[in-house]
GUPA-741183 format. One record per residue (C-alpha): residue number from 1; x, y, z. Coordinates in Angstrom, 2 decimals, always signed. Example, Ala and Ser with C-alpha at 12.3 -4.5 7.8 and 13.67 -1.06 7.14 Angstrom:
 num       X       Y       Z
   1  +12.30   -4.50   +7.80
   2  +13.67   -1.06   +7.14
***
This chain:
 num       X       Y       Z
   1  -16.14  -11.43  +25.94
   2  -15.43   -8.13  +27.29
   3  -17.72   -5.52  +29.20
   4  -18.12   -1.90  +28.82
   5  -20.65   +0.63  +29.63
   6  -22.96   +2.73  +28.39
   7  -23.62   +5.55  +30.82
   8  -22.69   +3.20  +33.62
   9  -24.80   +0.53  +32.69
  10  -22.83   -2.85  +31.68
  11  -22.79   -4.15  +28.10
  12  -21.27   -6.97  +26.81
  13  -18.66   -7.01  +23.95
  14  -18.20  -10.33  +21.91
  15  -15.22  -11.30  +20.04
  16  -11.32  -10.93  +21.12
  17   -9.87   -7.15  +20.68
  18   -6.80   -7.80  +18.98
  19   -3.73   -6.85  +21.32
  20   -0.23   -5.19  +20.52
  21   +2.16   -7.27  +18.66
  22   -0.75   -9.27  +17.32
  23   -1.23   -9.40  +13.52
  24   -4.71   -7.47  +12.51
  25   -7.27   -9.52  +11.06
  26   -8.14   -9.30   +7.28
  27  -11.31   -6.90   +6.74
  28  -13.87   -6.18   +3.86
  29  -16.03   -3.05   +4.69
  30  -17.99   -0.65   +2.26
  31  -16.03   +2.47   +1.31
  32  -16.93   +5.91   -0.71
  33  -19.71   +4.95   -3.63
  34  -20.49   +1.40   -1.90
  35  -16.99   +0.28   -3.20
  36  -15.87   -2.65   -1.11
  37  -12.45   -1.89   +0.91
  38  -10.09   -4.05   +2.48
  39   -7.49   -4.10   +4.78
  40   -4.86   -4.73   +1.93
  41   -6.29   -1.66   +0.02
  42   -4.02   +0.32   +2.69
  43   -1.39   -1.58   +2.14
  44   +2.31   -0.17   +2.93
  45   +0.42   +2.43   +5.31
  46   +0.15   +2.80   +8.79
  47   -3.42   +2.68   +9.69
  48   -5.38   +4.03  +12.87
  49   -8.54   +2.36  +13.16
  50  -11.40   +4.60  +14.86
  51  -14.24   +2.23  +15.49
  52  -17.47   +3.73  +16.79
  53  -20.99   +2.94  +16.94
  54  -22.68   +6.10  +14.75
  55  -21.27   +9.03  +13.34
  56  -24.87  +10.54  +14.36
  57  -23.99  +10.63  +18.25
  58  -22.00  +13.63  +19.73
  59  -19.02  +11.61  +21.49
  60  -18.46   +9.52  +17.91
  61  -18.26  +12.70  +15.62
  62  -15.97  +14.11  +17.91
  63  -13.64  +11.13  +17.43
  64  -13.99  +11.66  +13.70
  65  -12.97  +15.74  +14.27
  66  -10.34  +15.03  +16.71
  67   -8.81  +12.23  +14.59
  68   -9.32  +14.54  +11.41
  69   -7.41  +17.37  +12.78
  70   -4.70  +15.30  +13.74
  71   -4.26  +13.00  +10.61
  72   -2.37  +15.49   +8.96
  73   +0.41  +15.47  +11.34
  74   +1.02  +11.54  +10.58
  75   +3.46  +10.61   +7.92
  76   +2.27   +7.54   +6.04
  77   -0.57   +7.28   +7.90
  78   -4.19   +6.72   +7.10
  79   -7.12   +6.95   +9.57
  80  -10.12   +4.94   +8.95
  81  -13.12   +5.74  +10.95
  82  -15.40   +2.61  +11.28
  83  -19.26   +2.36  +11.84
  84  -22.45   +0.88  +11.32
  85  -23.43   +3.99   +9.45
  86  -24.01   +3.88   +5.61
  87  -21.21   +5.54   +3.48
  88  -23.60   +8.21   +2.23
  89  -24.33   +9.10   +5.72
  90  -20.88   +9.01   +6.71
  91  -20.22  +11.13   +3.39
  92  -22.64  +13.99   +4.35
  93  -21.17  +14.36   +7.86
  94  -17.78  +14.44   +6.46
  95  -18.76  +16.83   +3.84
  96  -20.90  +19.28   +5.98
  97  -17.85  +19.29   +8.61
  98  -15.05  +19.86   +6.12
  99  -13.23  +16.49   +7.29
 100  -10.69  +15.68   +4.58
 101   -8.02  +13.97   +6.41
 102   -9.97  +10.87   +7.29
 103  -11.45   +8.03   +5.23
 104  -14.96   +6.32   +6.32
 105  -15.74   +2.56   +6.20
 106  -19.01   +1.14   +6.89
 107  -19.92   -2.53   +8.24
 108  -22.95   -2.80   +6.01
 109  -21.36   -5.46   +4.53
 110  -18.75   -6.36   +6.97
 111  -20.57   -7.68  +10.02
 112  -17.90  -10.15  +10.59
 113  -15.45   -7.23  +11.38
 114  -17.31   -6.53  +14.98
 115  -16.32  -10.09  +16.19
 116  -12.82  -10.66  +14.65
 117  -11.64   -7.02  +15.98
 118  -13.52   -7.57  +19.48
 119  -16.24   -4.69  +19.32
 120  -19.53   -6.32  +18.78
 121  -21.92   -4.82  +20.98
 122  -24.06   -8.11  +22.03
 123  -26.46   -6.28  +24.36
 124  -28.12   -3.44  +25.81
 125  -29.50   -0.50  +23.45
 126  -26.87   -0.29  +21.09
 127  -26.78   -4.01  +20.45
 128  -25.73   -4.75  +16.66
 129  -23.67   -1.79  +16.64
 130  -19.55   -1.71  +17.69
 131  -18.21   -0.41  +20.62
 132  -16.16   +2.36  +20.87
 133  -11.90   +1.35  +19.98
 134   -8.78   +2.48  +18.57
 135   -6.65   -0.20  +16.95
 136   -2.97   +1.19  +15.66
 137   -1.55   -0.58  +12.70
 138   +1.88   -0.56  +11.42
 139   +2.87   -0.82   +7.61
 140   +2.64   -4.33   +7.46
 141   -0.51   -4.84   +9.67
 142   +1.03   -5.63  +13.06
 143   -0.99   -4.02  +15.84
 144   +0.99   -1.09  +17.70
 145   -1.75   +0.22  +20.39
 146   -5.34   -1.03  +20.91
 147   -7.78   +0.59  +23.33
 148  -11.35   -0.96  +23.99
 149  -12.55   +1.95  +25.63
 150  -14.59   +1.38  +28.82
 151  -17.09   +3.78  +28.87
 152  -18.86   +4.01  +25.01
 153  -20.06   +7.60  +25.76
 154  -16.31   +8.64  +26.33
 155  -13.67   +9.46  +23.70
 156  -10.53   +7.48  +23.32
 157   -7.27   +8.21  +24.45
 158   -6.16   +9.85  +21.56
 159   -2.59  +10.77  +23.07
 160   -1.91   +7.15  +23.46
 161   -2.75   +6.14  +20.25
 162   -0.87   +8.72  +18.37
 163   +2.12   +8.20  +20.62
 164   +2.96   +4.85  +19.08
 165   +3.21   +6.31  +15.20
 166   +5.62   +9.07  +16.55
***
């Protein structure tokens, strides 16, 4: 169990964030059109997992915009924005913002992802959602970088995450 903060208040996070060098755990989440999407669906690509509570918060929305802006510069890489939002809401947000360089995935039918990836918020007002984290995987799903953001209301370190893909 890890601890982060939300606006300075302690929040417990269950599970273990995969660290650099670890094999990324398999997952099945929900994509566009309510289709099941697994880690295998992105085989052979480098992956940036941008994990956050909800696209309906300013910080989460900023992270999707920031990764979208930089995703086009990344060779053989897909950016997966993962939240508890329904795929319809994720699609509306990306459509309204003109964000086409990221893929959105919902934990709607993938609740085990929360603990498996060490991002399950266990208490506080956001209990049941995911903490903010970024995990970067190589083409073979080996973790190159991981960050559990210490303050949920702050953005991740984009430069550190993307530096491992340079």
